[in-house]
N, C-alpha and C positions, 0 to 999 in steps of 0.2 A: 528464177527470181533475179532481179538486178539491184545492186547497191548504187545508190546516186548521191551526188554531193550538192552543196550550197543551196539550202541547208538539208540536202538529202542525207541519207544515212551514211555514217563513218566519213566525216569530212576530210577531204584532201584536195580542196579546191585551190588551184594555182593560177596566177594570171597567164593568159594565153597571148603569146606573141607571134607565133607562126603556126598555122595548122599543119603545115608540112613537117615542121620540126616536132611538134607534139605527136604526130602519127609516127615519126621515126623513133621517139622515145618508147612508145608503146610497143613497137614492133622491133626493138633492139634485141641484140643477141642475149644479153642477161635476162630480159623479160621473157623471151621466147624460151630460154632454158628453164626458167622458173615454171612456166605454164607446162612445159614438156615433162618436168620432173614430177609435178603435181598429178598430171594426167597418167603417167607411167605407175606412179604409186597407187593412185586410185584403182587403176586397172588391176594391179596385183591383188590389192584387198578385195575387189569385187569378184575376181576369178577365184580366189580361195574361198570366199563366202559361197559362191555358186557351186563350186565343187564339193564343198563340205556338205551341202545339202543333198548331194547325190550319193553319199555313201551311208551305210547303216548308222543308226544312232550310236553314239559314244557316251560313255559315262563321264569322262574327264573333260575339262574345259577345252584343252587343245587336242583331245582325242580325234575330232573330225579332220583337222588339218593334217595330223599324223597319219590318219588313214588314207587321206588323199595321197600324201607323199609315198606311202607304202604301196598303194594301188598303182601309182604311176611307175615306181621303181620295178614292180612285178610285171609291167607291160599292159596293165589294164588302164587304158587312157580314157575311158568313158567318163569318169567324174571330172577329169581335167577338161575334156572337150565340152562337157555341159557348163563348166565354169567359164569357159572362153566364150560360149554362146551367150550366156547370161551377161557377161561383161559387155560384149559387142552390142547387144540389144539396149541394155540399160544406158550405157554412155552414148550411144548414138541418139537416143531420144532426149536425154539430158542436154547433150550438145546442140541438138536442133533447137531446143528451147532457148538456150542462152545465145546462140548465134542469131536467132530471130530478133532478140534484143539488140545485139551487136550491130547487125546489118541495118536495122532501123535507125540506130544512132548515127551510123556512117552516111545513111541517106540524107539526114538533116544536118550533117556537119557537126556532130556532137561528139566531143572526145569520150571515148570509152575503151576499156581494156578488153582483150581476149578473155574467154572464160576461164576462171579458176575452178578446177575440179578439186573437191575436198575429200581426201581419203577418210576412212573410219576403220577402226580395228576390226577385223574379221571375226565372226562369231559372237562379239560382243554387240554388234548391230546387225539388223536382218538383211542389209543390203551391201554392206562393205563401203558405203560412202554416205556423206552428208549432203550430197548434191553437188551443184555448181553455181557460180555466181560470176557477174561481170560488175565492174565498178564503173559508173558513169561520173565523169569528172568535170562536167559543166552543167549549168542550169538548164532545165528544159523550159523554154520560154513561151511555147504556143500550145494551145489546146490540141491542135492536130498532131503535133509531134509527141505530146504526152500520151495521147490515145494510141498512136501507132506504135510507139516503143513499148507501152504497157501491154497491148494486145498481141503484138508480134510473137512473143515468146510462148505463151500458152497455146496459141493456134498452131505454130510451128511444131512445138512438142506434141500436140495432139495429132497432128497429120502423120507423125511417125508412130505414135503410140496405138493409133486405131488398127493399122495393118498388123502390127505386133501382137495386139490382142487376138485378132482374128486367127493369125498363124498359131499362136500359143494354144488356142481353144480347138482349132481344126485338128491338131496333132495331139490333143490331150487324150489320155487313156483313162477309162473308168477305173476309180479306185477299187481295189478288191474288198470284198465284204468283211474280210478279216481285219484289214486295216481300219475300216470304218468303225467296227466294233471295238477294236483296241483303243482308238482315239476317243471313243465316247466313254469307255469305262475308265480311262486314265485321267480324265478331267484335263486335257491339254487345251492348248489355244486353237481356235478356229479362225482362219482368215476369210472374211466374207467378201463377196464380189460387189462391184459397183453396178449401177444400173446398165452400163454399156456392156459389161461382161454378161449379165443376165439376158439382155436382149439377144446378144450373139449366140449364147448357149441355146436359148430357145429356138432361134431360126435354125441352128445346126442340129437340134434335137439331141443335145449332149445330156448326159446324166448330171444329177446335182453334184455328186462327189467325184472329183477327178484326181489323178495322180499329179504330183508336182512336176513341172518342166520348166526349163530356165527361160524360155521365151515368155510364157505366161507370167512367170514370177516378175520379171523385168518390166512387163507391161503393167502389171498390178501396182508395182512400186511407182512408176512414172505417172500412172493415172491418179494415184493419191497425191503426188506432188503438184500435178496440174491443178487438182481441186483446192489444195491449200493456197496456191498462188493466186487463185481467182477469188478468193475471199475478198469482198469489196470493203477492206480496212486499210487504213494508213497508206503506206508506199508499197503495199503488195500489188501485183499486176492488175488484180481486180480493183484495187483502190485507185490506180491510176486511171483506169477506164471510167470508173464512176465519177471521179473528180472532173475529168475531161467532158463528160456528157452533162452532168447535173450541178457541177460547181462545188464551191467550198462548204456551204451550209448543209446541203443534202449529204455531201461526203462525210462531214463531221458526225452527223446524227446517225447515219447508216452505219458507220464504223462502230459507234457505241452499242447499237442495237445487235450487230452481228457478233461483237466481242462478248457481250454479256449472255447472248443466246449460246455461244460456244461454251462459256463457263457453265451455263445450265445444263448442257449436254454432258459436260464431264461430271457434274454433280450427280446428275441422274444415273450415269454409268455406275458411280460409286455406290449409290443406293440399291441398285439392282445387282450389286456384286459382280460387275463387269470391269474390265481394264478401263481406266479413265484415259483413253487415248488422247482426247483433246485437252487434257489439263495443262500439259506443257504448251501447247499451241495457244491456249487462252493467255499465258503469261506473255507470249511473243505478241499477240494482238494488242494486249494492254500496253505493252512498250511501244508498239507502233503508234497507238493513239496518243501517247504522251509526246512522242516525237512530232507528230502532226505531218502535214503535207505542205510542201512549198506552193506558193501561188504561182500562176502563170501570168505572163504580161499581155500576150496576144490572145484576144478573145474571139478569133474568127470562127464562124460556124463550121461544124464537123461535116455536114452533108449527109445525104441519105445512105450512101454506101457504107459510111462508118457506123451509122445506126444499125444497119443490117448486121454488120460484123460484131457489133455489141450484143445483139440478140443471139447471134451464133455462139458467142463466149458464154452467154447465160445458159444456152442449151448444153454446151460442153460441160459446164460446172454441174449441172443436174445429172449428166451422164456419168461423171467421175466422182461425185461426192458420195461418201460412205458415212452414215451417221454413226455406225458401229464397225469400223474396219476390222477390229479384233475382238472376239468374245471368247469366254471360256466355257467349256462343256460342262 
């Protein structure tokens, strides 16, 4: 996802006097230090989260982290290694997504920051991060630039998520029957696969139930993020693409339809006593609708190649979208 200014989200627009000077500011030592600290902090949180998932279930809140530290101190590095593999896979895919936006901005000479990785408390969140974001600090004036910047992130992230999903599933092991029975009887949460994973599993002849592994989990998380970003609403990546292709009026009505459809999906989940995963996302979409989308000045045609890319992004959305990512047994 990318934050943009004037009047894109989180305004911080400043007059531009020198492109070289502004690039120097964005790449100054204090800015690079901030990006590095956030990246390292996020990596620590995701590593602890991934490692904690590789140890036996613990009763206390901080029990999994203490178990990871205990196992590491005792010489069992398996949980820590799995945590590091999870971190590498997750942050690589998230980084590819944001750098897709960043380099598209650089291509058009639009001022943008490097990615800000956002850490999240381990164990209190399923992934140890709230994702990553860049800030675009100049208006996007042309349809082509808007389209390219919007679509570059999801396609770049998906290009890395696809092989990660294949690797995670290829090396997946069938879950023991005892674990499946225990999960069913305990009434725990079930994480469902997107169409992409289902297709890969069918091609590989994998069983329905598999054991957790860090590459699979990182790919699952980033595929979900890709789908959320491709919602054709407001200033999400999908919203930018839709606006560039069909213009302001269609973008406005599509945003409304999608946002209220998401609300309906959340309400249906509550009715059937399932976790309302999309409830919070509905509020995000409604906020984005209220903010609106800035108009572009240059209305040049996109060309056939970009229309093909738009169709590809729609296919990616269908492969990644999960109407019920999490259900209860």
